[in-house]
C-alpha positions as CSV (number, residue, x, y, z in Angstrom):
1,M,34.1,26.7,205.9
2,A,31.6,24.1,207.0
3,E,31.2,20.4,206.4
4,Q,30.4,20.6,202.7
5,Q,33.9,22.0,202.3
6,S,35.6,19.3,204.2
7,A,36.0,16.9,201.3
8,R,35.9,19.3,198.3
9,N,37.0,18.6,194.8
10,G,39.4,15.9,195.7
11,F,42.0,18.5,196.8
12,D,41.9,17.9,200.5
13,D,41.0,15.2,203.0
14,A,38.6,16.0,205.8
15,P,40.2,18.5,208.2
16,R,41.5,17.2,211.5
17,I,41.0,18.9,214.9
18,V,44.2,18.9,217.0
19,E,44.2,19.9,220.6
20,R,47.3,21.7,221.7
21,S,49.6,20.0,224.1
22,V,50.0,22.1,227.2
23,P,53.4,21.8,228.9
24,G,53.8,22.6,232.5
25,A,54.5,26.3,233.1
26,S,55.0,27.0,236.8
27,G,56.0,30.6,235.9
28,L,52.3,31.3,235.1
29,D,50.9,30.1,238.4
30,G,50.3,33.7,239.4
31,L,47.7,34.2,236.7
32,A,44.2,34.2,238.2
33,S,42.6,32.4,235.2
34,P,43.4,28.7,234.7
35,L,42.0,29.1,231.2
36,L,44.6,31.8,230.3
37,Q,47.3,29.7,231.9
38,R,46.4,26.9,229.6
39,I,46.2,29.2,226.5
40,Y,49.6,30.9,227.2
41,A,51.4,27.6,228.0
42,G,50.0,26.1,224.8
43,R,51.8,28.9,222.9
44,G,55.1,28.2,224.6
45,V,54.9,31.0,227.3
46,Q,56.7,29.7,230.4
47,H,57.0,32.8,232.6
48,A,54.8,35.8,233.3
49,A,57.7,38.0,232.2
50,E,57.0,37.0,228.6
51,L,53.7,38.8,229.0
52,D,55.3,42.0,230.1
53,Y,55.0,44.4,227.2
54,R,56.8,47.4,228.6
55,L,59.1,49.2,226.2
56,A,62.0,48.7,228.6
57,G,61.9,45.0,227.7
58,L,62.8,45.5,224.1
59,P,66.2,44.5,222.8
60,D,68.7,47.3,222.2
61,F,69.1,48.6,218.6
62,S,72.9,48.0,218.8
63,A,72.5,44.3,218.0
64,L,71.2,45.1,214.5
65,K,74.0,44.5,212.0
66,G,74.6,47.6,209.9
67,I,72.8,50.0,212.1
68,D,75.8,52.2,212.9
69,A,76.7,52.6,209.3
70,A,73.0,53.5,208.5
71,V,73.0,56.1,211.2
72,D,76.3,57.5,209.9
73,E,74.7,58.0,206.5
74,L,71.6,59.6,207.9
75,E,73.5,61.9,210.3
76,A,75.8,63.1,207.5
77,A,72.9,63.8,205.2
78,I,71.1,65.7,207.9
79,V,74.1,67.8,208.9
80,S,75.1,68.6,205.4
81,K,71.6,69.4,204.3
82,R,71.8,66.9,201.4
83,P,68.5,65.6,200.1
84,I,67.1,62.3,201.5
85,W,64.5,60.3,199.6
86,I,62.5,57.6,201.3
87,V,61.5,54.8,198.9
88,G,58.6,52.8,200.3
89,D,56.5,49.8,199.4
90,F,52.9,49.8,198.1
91,D,51.3,48.1,201.1
92,A,50.4,49.1,204.7
93,D,53.8,48.1,206.1
94,G,55.4,50.3,203.4
95,A,53.1,53.2,204.1
96,T,53.6,53.2,207.9
97,S,57.3,52.7,207.4
98,T,57.5,55.7,205.0
99,T,55.4,57.9,207.4
100,L,57.5,57.0,210.4
101,A,60.8,57.8,208.6
102,L,59.5,61.0,207.2
103,E,58.3,62.3,210.5
104,V,61.5,61.5,212.4
105,L,63.8,62.9,209.7
106,A,61.7,66.0,209.3
107,A,61.9,66.6,213.1
108,F,65.6,66.6,212.8
109,G,65.5,69.2,210.0
110,A,66.3,66.9,207.2
111,H,65.6,67.8,203.6
112,V,63.4,64.8,203.1
113,D,60.9,63.6,200.5
114,F,59.4,60.3,199.6
115,F,58.6,58.1,196.6
116,M,56.0,55.3,196.5
117,P,56.5,53.0,193.5
118,Q,53.4,52.1,191.5
119,R,53.0,48.4,190.8
120,A,52.3,48.7,187.0
121,T,54.8,51.5,186.3
122,H,57.8,50.9,188.6
123,G,57.5,47.3,189.9
124,Y,58.4,46.4,193.4
125,G,61.0,48.2,195.5
126,L,64.0,50.3,194.5
127,S,64.0,49.5,190.8
128,P,66.0,51.4,188.1
129,S,62.8,53.0,187.0
130,V,62.3,54.4,190.5
131,V,65.8,55.9,190.4
132,E,65.0,57.4,187.0
133,A,61.9,59.0,188.3
134,I,63.7,60.5,191.3
135,G,66.5,61.8,189.0
136,P,70.2,62.3,189.6
137,A,71.5,63.3,193.0
138,G,73.2,66.5,191.9
139,A,76.7,67.8,192.6
140,D,76.5,67.5,196.4
141,G,75.1,64.0,196.3
142,G,72.2,62.7,198.4
143,L,70.8,59.7,200.2
144,I,68.1,57.2,199.3
145,V,66.7,55.2,202.2
146,T,64.5,52.1,201.3
147,V,61.9,51.1,203.8
148,D,60.2,47.6,203.7
149,N,62.1,46.9,200.5
150,G,65.6,46.9,199.0
151,I,67.2,43.7,200.0
152,A,66.5,42.3,196.5
153,S,67.1,45.6,194.7
154,L,70.6,44.8,193.2
155,S,70.0,46.6,189.9
156,G,68.2,49.5,191.6
157,V,71.0,50.1,194.1
158,E,73.5,50.0,191.2
159,A,71.4,52.5,189.2
160,A,71.1,54.8,192.3
161,S,74.9,54.7,192.8
162,A,75.5,55.5,189.1
163,A,73.2,58.5,189.5
164,G,75.2,59.8,192.5
165,W,73.1,58.6,195.4
166,R,74.3,56.7,198.4
167,V,71.8,54.1,199.5
168,V,70.7,52.8,202.9
169,V,68.6,49.7,202.7
170,T,66.2,48.9,205.6
171,D,64.1,45.8,205.0
172,H,62.9,42.6,206.7
173,H,62.4,40.3,203.7
174,L,64.6,37.3,203.3
175,P,67.8,38.0,201.4
176,G,68.9,36.2,198.3
177,K,72.4,34.8,197.6
178,R,73.7,38.3,196.8
179,L,73.1,41.5,198.8
180,P,72.8,44.9,197.1
181,A,76.0,47.1,197.1
182,A,74.4,49.7,199.5
183,A,76.3,51.9,201.8
184,A,74.5,50.3,204.7
185,I,71.9,47.4,205.1
186,V,69.7,47.0,208.2
187,N,67.7,43.8,208.0
188,P,67.5,41.3,210.9
189,N,67.5,38.5,208.4
190,Q,70.7,39.3,206.7
191,P,73.6,36.9,207.3
192,G,75.6,37.7,210.4
193,C,72.9,39.7,212.2
194,D,72.5,38.7,215.8
195,F,69.4,40.8,216.6
196,A,67.0,38.8,218.8
197,C,63.9,39.3,216.7
198,K,64.0,38.0,213.2
199,Y,60.3,38.8,212.6
200,L,60.2,42.6,212.7
201,A,58.0,44.1,210.0
202,G,59.5,46.8,207.8
203,V,58.0,49.5,210.1
204,G,59.7,47.7,213.1
205,V,63.1,47.9,211.4
206,V,62.6,51.6,210.6
207,F,61.5,52.2,214.2
208,Y,64.8,50.7,215.4
209,V,66.8,52.7,212.9
210,M,65.2,55.9,214.0
211,A,65.7,55.1,217.6
212,A,69.4,54.7,216.9
213,L,69.4,58.0,215.0
214,R,67.7,59.7,217.9
215,S,70.3,58.4,220.3
216,R,73.1,59.6,218.0
217,M,71.5,63.1,217.7
218,A,71.2,63.3,221.5
219,E,74.9,62.6,221.7
220,R,75.5,65.5,219.4
221,G,73.7,67.7,221.8
222,V,70.4,68.1,219.9
223,T,67.7,68.9,222.4
224,A,64.5,68.9,220.2
225,L,64.2,65.2,220.0
226,P,61.1,63.5,218.6
227,R,59.2,61.2,221.0
228,L,59.4,57.8,219.4
229,G,56.5,56.6,221.6
230,D,54.3,58.9,219.5
231,L,55.0,56.7,216.5
232,L,54.0,53.3,218.0
233,D,50.5,53.5,216.5
234,L,52.2,53.4,213.1
235,V,54.3,50.4,214.2
236,A,51.3,48.5,215.5
237,V,49.3,49.0,212.2
238,G,52.2,48.1,209.9
239,T,53.2,45.1,212.0
240,V,49.7,43.6,212.2
241,A,48.8,44.4,208.6
242,D,52.0,42.6,207.3
243,V,51.0,39.5,209.2
244,V,54.5,38.9,210.7
245,P,54.8,36.5,213.6
246,L,54.0,38.2,216.9
247,D,57.0,37.1,219.0
248,H,57.6,39.0,222.3
249,V,59.3,42.0,220.6
250,N,56.4,42.4,218.1
251,R,53.8,41.8,220.7
252,T,55.4,44.6,222.8
253,L,55.4,47.0,219.9
254,V,51.8,46.2,218.9
255,S,50.6,46.3,222.5
256,Q,52.2,49.7,223.1
257,G,50.7,51.1,219.8
258,L,47.2,49.8,220.6
259,R,47.5,51.3,224.1
260,R,48.1,54.7,222.5
261,I,45.2,54.5,220.1
262,R,42.8,53.3,222.8
263,A,43.9,56.1,225.1
264,G,42.9,58.7,222.4
265,R,46.5,59.4,221.4
266,G,46.4,57.8,218.0
267,R,47.1,59.9,214.9
268,P,44.0,61.3,213.2
269,G,44.5,59.1,210.1
270,I,44.4,55.8,212.0
271,V,41.5,57.0,214.1
272,A,39.5,58.0,211.0
273,L,40.2,54.7,209.3
274,A,38.9,52.9,212.3
275,E,35.8,55.0,212.6
276,I,34.9,54.8,208.9
277,A,35.0,51.0,209.2
278,G,32.7,51.1,212.2
279,R,35.3,50.2,214.8
280,D,35.7,51.9,218.1
281,P,39.2,53.3,218.5
282,A,38.9,53.1,222.3
283,R,38.5,49.2,221.9
284,L,40.7,48.7,218.9
285,D,42.4,45.3,218.7
286,T,44.5,43.4,216.2
287,D,41.5,42.1,214.3
288,D,40.3,45.6,213.7
289,I,43.7,46.4,212.2
290,G,43.9,43.2,210.2
291,F,40.4,43.3,208.8
292,A,39.5,47.0,208.7
293,I,42.4,49.4,208.8
294,G,45.0,47.4,206.9
295,P,42.9,46.5,203.9
296,R,41.8,50.2,203.4
297,I,45.5,51.3,203.4
298,N,46.5,48.4,201.1
299,A,43.7,49.2,198.7
300,A,45.5,52.4,197.6
301,G,48.6,50.4,196.6
302,R,46.6,47.7,194.9
303,L,44.4,49.9,192.7
304,E,45.6,53.5,192.9
305,D,48.7,55.2,194.5
306,M,50.1,54.5,197.9
307,R,50.7,58.2,198.3
308,L,47.1,58.3,199.3
309,G,47.8,56.0,202.2
310,V,50.7,58.0,203.3
311,A,48.6,61.2,203.1
312,C,46.0,59.7,205.4
313,L,48.5,58.6,207.9
314,R,50.2,62.0,207.9
315,A,47.0,64.0,208.1
316,G,47.3,66.7,210.8
317,T,43.6,67.3,211.5
318,A,40.5,65.2,212.1
319,D,38.8,66.7,209.0
320,A,41.7,66.1,206.7
321,A,42.1,62.6,208.0
322,R,38.4,61.9,207.5
323,R,38.5,63.0,203.9
324,A,41.6,60.9,203.3
325,A,40.0,57.8,205.0
326,E,36.8,58.2,202.9
327,T,39.0,58.1,199.8
328,L,40.7,55.0,200.9
329,S,37.4,53.4,201.9
330,S,36.0,54.1,198.4
331,I,39.0,52.5,196.8
332,N,38.6,49.5,199.1
333,H,35.0,49.1,197.9
334,Q,36.3,49.1,194.3
335,R,38.9,46.5,195.3
336,R,36.2,44.2,196.6
337,R,34.3,44.4,193.4
338,V,37.4,43.6,191.3
339,Q,38.3,40.8,193.7
340,Q,34.8,39.2,193.5
341,R,35.0,39.1,189.7
342,M,38.5,37.6,189.7
343,Q,37.7,35.1,192.4
344,G,34.7,33.9,190.5
345,Q,36.9,33.2,187.5
346,A,39.5,31.5,189.6
347,E,37.0,29.2,191.3
348,A,35.5,28.3,187.9
349,A,39.0,27.2,186.9
350,L,39.3,25.2,190.1
351,E,36.0,23.5,189.4
352,H,37.2,22.6,185.9
353,L,40.3,21.0,187.4
354,A,38.2,19.1,189.9
355,A,36.0,17.8,187.0
356,L,39.2,16.4,185.5
357,D,40.1,14.9,188.8
358,Q,43.4,16.7,189.0
359,D,44.8,17.0,192.4
360,M,48.0,18.9,191.9
361,P,50.7,19.7,194.5
362,A,50.4,23.4,193.6
363,L,48.0,25.5,191.7
364,V,48.9,28.2,189.2
365,V,46.2,30.4,187.8
366,H,46.1,33.3,185.4
367,E,43.6,35.4,183.4
368,S,44.4,38.0,180.8
369,D,42.2,40.7,182.4
370,W,43.2,40.2,186.0
371,H,44.6,43.1,188.0
372,E,48.1,42.6,189.4
373,G,47.2,44.4,192.6
374,I,44.6,41.8,193.5
375,V,46.3,38.5,192.6
376,G,47.8,38.2,196.1
377,L,44.3,38.2,197.6
378,I,43.1,35.6,195.0
379,A,46.1,33.4,195.8
380,S,45.2,33.6,199.5
381,R,41.6,32.7,199.0
382,L,42.4,29.7,196.8
383,R,45.0,28.6,199.2
384,E,42.5,28.6,202.0
385,R,40.0,26.6,199.9
386,I,42.3,23.9,198.5
387,H,45.0,23.9,201.2
388,R,47.8,23.8,198.6
389,P,50.4,26.4,197.5
390,V,48.9,28.8,195.0
391,V,50.4,31.3,192.6
392,A,48.1,33.8,190.8
393,F,49.3,35.8,187.8
394,A,48.2,39.0,186.1
395,P,49.6,40.8,183.0
396,G,52.4,43.2,183.7
397,E,54.4,45.6,181.6
398,H,56.1,44.6,178.4
399,G,54.3,41.2,178.3
400,E,55.6,40.1,181.6
401,L,53.5,38.2,184.1
402,K,53.3,39.5,187.7
403,G,52.6,36.8,190.2
404,S,51.8,36.5,193.9
405,A,52.4,33.2,195.8
406,R,50.8,32.0,199.0
407,S,51.8,28.7,200.7
408,I,50.6,26.4,203.4
409,P,52.2,25.7,206.8
410,G,55.5,23.8,206.5
411,L,56.0,24.6,202.8
412,H,58.5,27.4,202.3
413,I,57.3,29.0,199.0
414,R,60.4,31.2,198.5
415,D,62.6,28.2,198.7
416,A,60.4,26.5,196.1
417,L,60.8,29.5,193.8
418,A,64.5,29.5,194.4
419,A,64.6,25.8,193.3
420,V,62.7,26.7,190.1
421,D,65.1,29.6,189.5
422,A,68.2,27.3,190.0
423,D,66.7,24.6,187.7
424,A,65.8,27.1,184.9
425,P,67.9,30.3,185.2
426,G,66.1,33.3,183.7
427,L,62.7,31.8,183.7
428,I,61.8,33.9,186.7
429,T,63.0,37.4,186.2
430,R,62.5,38.6,189.8
431,F,61.3,37.0,193.0
432,G,61.4,37.6,196.8
433,G,59.4,37.3,199.9
434,H,58.9,35.1,202.9
435,A,58.2,31.4,203.8
436,Q,54.4,31.8,203.3
437,A,54.1,34.6,200.7
438,A,56.2,35.8,197.8
439,G,56.1,37.8,194.7
440,L,57.6,37.1,191.3
441,S,57.7,38.1,187.6
442,L,57.9,35.8,184.6
443,K,59.1,36.3,181.1
444,P,56.3,36.3,178.4
445,G,55.1,33.0,177.3
446,R,56.7,31.0,180.1
447,L,53.7,30.3,182.3
448,D,53.2,26.6,181.4
449,D,56.9,25.9,181.9
450,F,56.9,27.7,185.2
451,A,53.8,25.9,186.4
452,Q,55.3,22.5,185.6
453,R,58.5,23.3,187.3
454,L,56.8,24.8,190.4
455,R,54.6,21.7,190.8
456,A,57.7,19.5,190.7
457,A,59.5,21.7,193.2
458,V,56.5,21.7,195.6
459,A,56.0,17.9,195.2
460,A,59.6,17.3,196.2
461,R,58.9,19.2,199.5
462,L,55.3,18.3,200.2
463,T,54.6,15.7,202.9
464,P,51.3,14.0,203.7
465,A,51.2,15.8,207.0
466,M,51.3,19.2,205.2
467,T,48.4,18.4,202.8
468,R,45.8,17.8,205.5
469,R,44.2,20.9,207.0
470,E,44.4,21.0,210.7
471,Y,42.6,23.2,213.2
472,V,44.9,23.5,216.3
473,T,42.7,24.4,219.2
474,D,43.0,25.2,222.9
475,G,40.6,22.4,223.9
476,E,37.1,22.7,225.1
477,L,35.3,25.3,227.2
478,D,33.3,24.3,230.2
479,G,29.7,25.4,230.3
480,P,30.2,28.5,232.5
481,E,33.1,29.6,230.4
482,H,30.8,30.5,227.5
483,S,30.4,33.9,229.0
484,L,30.8,37.6,228.1
485,E,33.4,37.8,231.0
486,T,35.5,35.1,229.4
487,A,35.2,36.7,225.9
488,I,36.4,40.0,227.3
489,A,39.2,38.4,229.2
490,L,40.4,36.6,226.0
491,R,40.3,39.9,224.0
492,Q,42.3,41.7,226.6
493,A,44.9,38.9,226.9
494,G,46.4,39.7,223.5
495,P,47.7,41.0,221.3
496,W,46.9,38.0,219.2
497,G,48.1,37.4,215.7
498,A,50.4,35.4,213.4
499,G,52.6,33.1,215.5
500,F,50.6,33.9,218.6
501,D,47.2,32.8,217.5
502,A,44.0,34.0,219.0
503,P,42.4,31.3,221.2
504,L,40.5,28.7,219.2
505,F,38.3,26.1,220.8
506,H,36.3,23.0,219.9
507,G,33.4,21.2,221.4
508,V,30.2,19.3,220.9
509,Y,27.0,21.4,220.6
510,H,23.2,20.9,220.3
511,V,21.6,23.1,217.6
512,L,18.6,24.8,219.2
513,G,17.8,27.2,216.3
514,Q,19.2,28.5,213.1
515,R,18.4,30.9,210.3
516,V,20.2,32.4,207.2
517,V,21.0,36.1,207.6
518,G,22.7,38.8,205.5
519,S,24.2,37.6,202.2
520,G,24.3,33.9,203.0
521,H,25.5,33.5,206.6
522,L,24.1,31.0,209.1
523,K,23.2,32.3,212.5
524,L,22.7,29.6,215.2
525,T,21.6,29.2,218.7
526,V,23.6,26.4,220.3
527,Q,24.2,24.8,223.7
528,S,27.4,23.0,224.8
529,S,27.1,19.4,225.7
530,R,29.2,20.3,228.8
531,G,26.5,22.5,230.2
532,G,25.8,26.2,230.3
533,G,23.0,28.2,228.7
534,P,22.3,28.8,225.0
535,I,24.7,31.0,223.1
536,E,24.6,32.5,219.6
537,A,27.0,31.3,216.9
538,M,27.8,32.5,213.4
539,I,29.0,30.6,210.4
540,F,30.0,33.0,207.7
541,N,29.5,32.2,204.0
542,R,27.2,29.2,204.6
543,D,23.5,29.2,203.7
544,V,22.9,25.4,204.2
545,P,21.2,24.6,207.6
546,L,22.7,22.0,209.9
547,D,20.9,18.8,210.8
548,A,19.5,19.9,214.1
549,A,18.8,16.2,215.1
550,Q,22.6,15.6,215.2
551,L,25.3,16.7,217.6
552,H,27.8,18.9,215.9
553,R,31.5,19.4,216.6
554,L,32.3,23.1,216.3
555,V,35.7,24.8,216.0
556,F,35.3,28.4,217.0
557,R,36.5,31.6,218.6
558,L,34.7,33.1,221.6
559,Q,34.2,36.7,220.8
560,V,32.5,39.9,222.1
561,N,29.6,40.9,220.0
562,E,28.6,44.5,220.2
563,F,25.2,45.5,218.8
564,R,23.3,48.8,219.6
565,G,25.4,49.4,222.7
566,R,24.9,45.9,224.1
567,Q,27.7,43.4,224.5
568,S,27.2,39.6,224.4
569,A,29.4,36.6,223.9
570,N,29.1,34.6,220.7
571,L,30.9,31.9,218.8
572,I,32.5,32.6,215.4
573,V,32.6,29.1,213.9
574,E,35.6,28.3,211.6
575,Y,34.6,24.6,211.0
576,C,31.7,22.4,211.9
577,C,30.8,18.8,211.2
578,V,28.6,16.0,212.6
579,D,30.4,14.7,215.7
580,T,31.9,11.3,215.2
581,P,34.6,9.3,217.1
582,G,38.2,10.0,216.2
583,L,37.7,13.6,215.0
584,V,40.0,15.1,217.7
585,R,43.6,14.2,218.5
586,R,46.0,15.5,221.1
587,A,49.2,17.1,219.7
588,E,52.4,15.4,220.5
589,A,54.6,17.1,223.1
590,G,56.3,20.1,221.6
591,V,54.2,19.9,218.4
592,Q,51.9,22.9,217.9
């Protein structure tokens, strides 16, 4: 995080600080704050209308390819009282998607139940083993609806059809060359879909499907219609936890969901998860979801059973929600302990490679006692440390290896896996995901072969610009802007998240005081070279003091610190180094 990590192990050159270019945006002249004008313009916002997050501004569901066919299937199953099974995914997006679908379908009187696959037993998505666990459809048939999965479930859909089920796939993951033979597919990323937002999370796709179903049922004369606005807290949690880009559509969904929670209209499970993590629901923001609520839900799918996450989200009373949230929080503590052990082993392997002076285009790691539910977190941490694509593997069933891949900006990891698959058919038994994250399975004994081929595929795509870590900032703050008022305004100007990054600044600072606090964090008192008074700053996971005789360049977020009922502004430092000429460059026009 700090300067001792800037030239680590030969894996990475010193990071570069890049100041965003700020194009003219006359459509933002009405904003009172020049700082916010600069920040929004730097993210490509040209008009104030792009900051209007009313639901009326959302695109209509009719543009989603396959949505009419999906609603036909749902309507027919509801009217004929045929069973409907929701098959979810074992993460927060899957849990919120499942809960949303269950609540809407139940409101329409559907005979609906759900199935959450377990990683070790069923694998990902609608697999043949999931179909076997659900059982045959029966003489009258029935409907399986996938949420946040299914686009890669070719064999699972075939197995479901053979067992008498019709299948509706709702998903947002990138499709492969073949699509499953489902009765309907709703996925904004499928070929031929003209829907304006390609970045919906799984829960966003399900929200749109249920909106279309509600419209259809209204046309049939149904008067007891569920209020979809009541479900936006689920959409906000699933969208943020899945780290999908926050384009205007997703910002609208998240903003509306957060508004409900802050107003005291969030469901008991989400409120309980926030409170047990020490977060105030009345001030909840995307960071609280990403770092407190989402991990607690995800922990159930990583180590236990995601039915626990769904149970928390569906809890009808505060007491039931609190008990469920406590269970999830306990599992999350266990997840942290397992992750710490695995991460220590992974970093030891990394130090060994550094000692051998091996700077590889991609890193593949594996240990025989790792947990497959945690390898994604390990891949993420190592990717952050070495700034290279990382795939971490754990043992799976029948000798298979289950892997999770994380990539760096500009390197499309799913395309790299597809290249490996094309070069060595059958080496990867299954894979799927996004540009920056993917999952895969390997046949027994093929790890070395895969690692060699992946490194070659990544090397063919890696450019020098990708390999250098960059901190893209919104420039410097003037002295008076280091204030609580500015920090509050920045927090309220969101929602911030992937693709619409929270404001990041840089500047030169005098170190007035410092001490190590907690379990190895450096707390500073600093003062900007541009004026203003002293302000506190925190560098997490660093216990080496800075040279107070030197001026330091900090890259930081200005945040609101709340302690014992008192609010203050402070700097959360992401990178620091002794200030030298040439550290900062201005982004080229149009390059962010």
